[in-house]
C-alpha positions in Angstrom: -165.0 -44.1 -44.1 -165.9 -40.5 -43.3 -163.3 -39.0 -45.6 -160.0 -39.6 -47.3 -157.8 -37.2 -45.2 -155.2 -40.0 -44.6 -155.9 -42.1 -47.7 -152.8 -43.9 -48.9 -151.0 -43.4 -45.6 -150.2 -45.8 -42.8 -150.1 -45.3 -39.0 -148.9 -47.3 -36.0 -151.0 -46.7 -32.9 -149.4 -48.0 -29.7 -151.9 -48.8 -27.0 -154.4 -48.9 -29.9 -156.5 -51.8 -28.6 -158.4 -50.0 -25.8 -159.3 -46.6 -24.5 -157.9 -43.4 -26.1 -155.6 -45.5 -28.4 -158.6 -47.4 -29.8 -160.5 -44.2 -30.4 -157.4 -42.9 -32.3 -157.0 -46.1 -34.3 -160.7 -46.1 -35.3 -160.6 -42.4 -36.2 -157.5 -42.7 -38.4 -159.1 -45.7 -40.2 -162.3 -43.7 -40.7 -160.2 -41.0 -42.3 -158.7 -43.5 -44.8 -155.4 -44.5 -43.1 -154.2 -48.1 -42.9 -153.7 -48.8 -39.2 -151.4 -51.1 -37.2 -153.2 -51.5 -33.9 -150.7 -52.3 -31.2 -151.7 -53.6 -27.8 -150.5 -55.6 -24.9 -152.5 -58.8 -25.7 -153.8 -60.4 -28.8 -157.5 -60.6 -27.7 -158.1 -56.9 -27.3 -156.0 -56.2 -30.5 -158.1 -58.6 -32.5 -161.3 -57.1 -31.2 -160.3 -53.6 -32.3 -158.9 -54.8 -35.7 -162.2 -56.6 -36.4 -164.2 -53.5 -35.5 -162.2 -51.3 -37.9 -162.5 -53.8 -40.7 -166.3 -54.2 -40.2 -166.5 -50.4 -40.5 -164.8 -50.6 -43.8 -161.3 -49.7 -42.7 -157.9 -51.3 -43.1 -156.1 -52.6 -40.0 -153.8 -55.3 -38.8 -152.7 -56.1 -35.3 -149.4 -56.3 -33.3 -149.1 -57.1 -29.6 -146.6 -57.4 -26.8 -145.2 -55.3 -24.0 -144.3 -51.8 -25.3 -141.2 -51.5 -23.1 -139.7 -54.4 -25.0 -137.6 -53.1 -27.9 -138.6 -56.0 -30.2 -142.3 -55.2 -29.7 -141.8 -51.7 -31.3 -139.8 -53.2 -34.1 -142.4 -55.8 -34.8 -145.2 -53.2 -35.0 -143.2 -51.1 -37.5 -142.2 -54.1 -39.5 -145.8 -55.1 -39.7 -146.7 -51.7 -41.3 -143.9 -51.9 -43.8 -144.6 -55.6 -44.7 -148.3 -55.1 -45.1 -148.8 -51.6 -46.2 -145.4 -50.8 -47.8 -144.9 -47.6 -45.8 -145.2 -45.8 -42.5 -146.3 -42.2 -42.3 -147.4 -41.6 -38.8 -146.9 -42.9 -35.2 -149.3 -42.2 -32.3 -148.2 -43.4 -28.9 -151.1 -44.0 -26.6 -150.0 -46.9 -24.4 -149.9 -45.9 -20.8 -150.5 -47.0 -17.2 -151.9 -45.0 -14.2 -150.6 -45.9 -10.8 -151.2 -44.1 -7.4 -148.9 -43.1 -4.6 -146.8 -40.2 -3.3 -143.0 -40.2 -3.1 -142.9 -42.2 0.0 -145.6 -44.8 -0.7 -144.6 -45.4 -4.4 -142.4 -48.5 -4.6 -139.4 -48.7 -6.9 -141.2 -51.4 -8.8 -144.2 -49.2 -9.4 -142.0 -46.2 -10.4 -140.1 -48.4 -12.9 -143.3 -49.9 -14.3 -144.8 -46.4 -15.0 -141.7 -45.1 -16.6 -141.1 -48.3 -18.6 -144.5 -48.1 -20.2 -145.2 -44.4 -20.3 -141.7 -43.1 -21.3 -139.5 -45.9 -22.4 -142.3 -47.3 -24.5 -142.7 -44.0 -26.4 -139.0 -43.8 -26.9 -138.7 -47.3 -28.3 -141.7 -46.8 -30.6 -140.2 -43.6 -31.9 -136.8 -45.0 -32.4 -138.2 -47.9 -34.4 -140.6 -45.8 -36.5 -138.7 -42.6 -37.2 -136.3 -44.0 -39.9 -139.5 -44.8 -42.0 -141.4 -41.7 -41.0 -138.5 -39.5 -42.1 -138.8 -41.0 -45.6 -142.5 -39.8 -45.7 -142.0 -36.4 -43.9 -144.6 -37.7 -41.6 -145.6 -37.2 -37.9 -145.3 -38.4 -34.4 -148.0 -37.7 -31.9 -147.5 -38.4 -28.2 -150.5 -38.8 -25.9 -149.5 -37.0 -22.7 -151.9 -35.7 -20.0 -153.0 -32.5 -18.3 -151.2 -34.0 -15.4 -147.9 -33.1 -17.1 -148.5 -29.5 -16.1 -151.0 -29.8 -13.2 -151.5 -32.6 -10.8 -153.7 -34.3 -8.2 -152.6 -35.9 -5.0 -150.8 -39.2 -5.0 -149.9 -39.5 -8.6 -146.2 -38.7 -8.4 -144.9 -41.4 -10.9 -147.7 -40.8 -13.4 -147.3 -37.0 -13.3 -143.5 -37.3 -13.6 -143.8 -39.6 -16.6 -146.2 -37.3 -18.4 -144.0 -34.3 -17.8 -141.2 -36.4 -19.4 -143.3 -37.0 -22.5 -143.8 -33.2 -22.9 -140.1 -32.7 -22.7 -139.5 -35.6 -25.2 -142.0 -34.0 -27.6 -140.0 -30.8 -27.6 -136.7 -32.5 -28.0 -137.9 -34.8 -30.9 -139.6 -31.8 -32.6 -136.3 -30.0 -32.7 -134.3 -33.0 -33.9 -136.8 -34.2 -36.5 -137.5 -30.8 -38.1 -134.5 -31.3 -40.3 -136.2 -34.4 -41.8 -139.5 -32.6 -42.3 -141.1 -34.7 -39.5 -143.5 -32.9 -37.1 -143.8 -34.1 -33.4 -146.6 -32.9 -31.2 -148.3 -34.0 -28.0 -151.9 -34.1 -26.8 -152.8 -33.5 -23.2 -156.3 -35.0 -22.6 -158.4 -34.3 -19.5 -160.6 -37.1 -18.2 -161.6 -39.5 -20.9 -164.1 -42.3 -20.6 -161.8 -45.3 -20.9 -161.3 -48.6 -19.1 -158.4 -46.9 -17.2 -160.7 -44.1 -16.0 -163.4 -46.6 -15.0 -160.8 -48.7 -13.1 -159.8 -45.5 -11.2 -163.4 -44.6 -10.6 -164.0 -48.1 -9.1 -161.1 -47.5 -6.7 -162.4 -44.2 -5.5 -166.1 -45.2 -5.2 -168.0 -48.1 -3.7 -167.3 -50.1 -6.9 -170.9 -50.5 -8.0 -172.0 -49.5 -11.4 -173.9 -46.5 -9.9 -170.9 -45.5 -7.8 -168.6 -45.6 -10.8 -171.0 -43.5 -13.0 -171.4 -41.0 -10.1 -167.7 -40.7 -9.7 -167.1 -40.2 -13.4 -169.9 -37.6 -13.5 -168.3 -35.8 -10.6 -164.9 -35.8 -12.3 -166.6 -34.5 -15.5 -168.1 -31.6 -13.6 -164.6 -30.3 -12.9 -164.3 -29.6 -16.7 -165.8 -26.4 -18.0 -167.8 -28.4 -20.5 -169.2 -30.4 -17.6 -168.4 -33.9 -18.8 -165.5 -36.3 -19.6 -164.4 -36.8 -23.1 -165.0 -39.8 -25.4 -161.9 -41.5 -26.9 -163.0 -40.5 -30.5 -162.8 -36.8 -29.5 -159.1 -37.3 -28.8 -158.8 -39.3 -32.0 -160.0 -36.4 -34.1 -157.4 -34.1 -32.7 -154.7 -36.7 -33.3 -155.9 -37.1 -36.9 -155.8 -33.3 -37.3 -152.2 -33.1 -36.0 -151.1 -35.8 -38.6 -152.9 -34.1 -41.4 -151.7 -31.4 -43.8 -154.0 -29.0 -42.1 -151.5 -28.9 -39.2 -148.5 -28.5 -41.5 -146.9 -25.7 -39.4 -147.4 -27.3 -36.0 -144.5 -29.0 -34.3 -143.3 -29.1 -30.7 -146.8 -28.2 -29.6 -148.5 -29.5 -26.4 -152.1 -29.3 -27.3 -154.6 -29.5 -24.4 -157.8 -31.3 -25.2 -159.3 -31.1 -21.7 -162.8 -29.6 -21.9 -161.6 -26.5 -20.2 -160.3 -28.4 -17.1 -157.1 -26.3 -16.7 -158.8 -23.1 -17.8 -160.9 -22.9 -14.6 -159.6 -21.4 -11.4 -160.5 -23.8 -8.6 -161.5 -21.0 -6.2 -164.9 -19.9 -7.5 -166.3 -16.4 -6.8 -169.1 -16.3 -4.2 -172.6 -16.3 -5.6 -174.1 -12.8 -6.1 -177.8 -11.8 -5.7 
């Protein structure tokens, strides 16, 4: 454990078994929180829970499709049953799908919104009655694509824009209960999802994937993609007392991706 920032507190992390969510779950545990790691399948959840425990942290698992209302209820109940409380919720479950408004099928559109938006709503609805008792926090993992976009990501971009709007709405509603609600907009992060995308847009070889990820990283002012734990540290900060006057914020953690104007000035002698 690095420090005791969240000692005595409990957090549910949806999508916590892989990628950004796993980085967040491991970071909260390293800062003393008891963590409910939620994921789609038992195997990845068990792997993350074991890793947290081996590092000296406290964690249990919960799994199932996040767009199922009972899944969210089960994750919250696991926190209350095991740890006796729930202070924080971080929603990191998400899917990325490609297509424009013509090529995106209704099934794909519904899938993206069911996981990325409905899943957040269901988790918040289940968790907030307990979080209100602790004057805790909700942190929603959004994306830079909520405010800027690439080609052929209409469903994903729309879903992330909805999350930013949901953050603002819940922040206003929950302020009366002393609950803070914020969102994080990551740039490119080295996750299984990013690597799957890199495989789609390269020749699929290991070298091709690494080259594509490096090229995407070069679009960020810092010249690289992020690691999941870097997003985890920001999520931990937002849930801490150090962020006590932050609510309704959309915090970019993007390595300067959106700070840069795409049209560069010509080189000068």
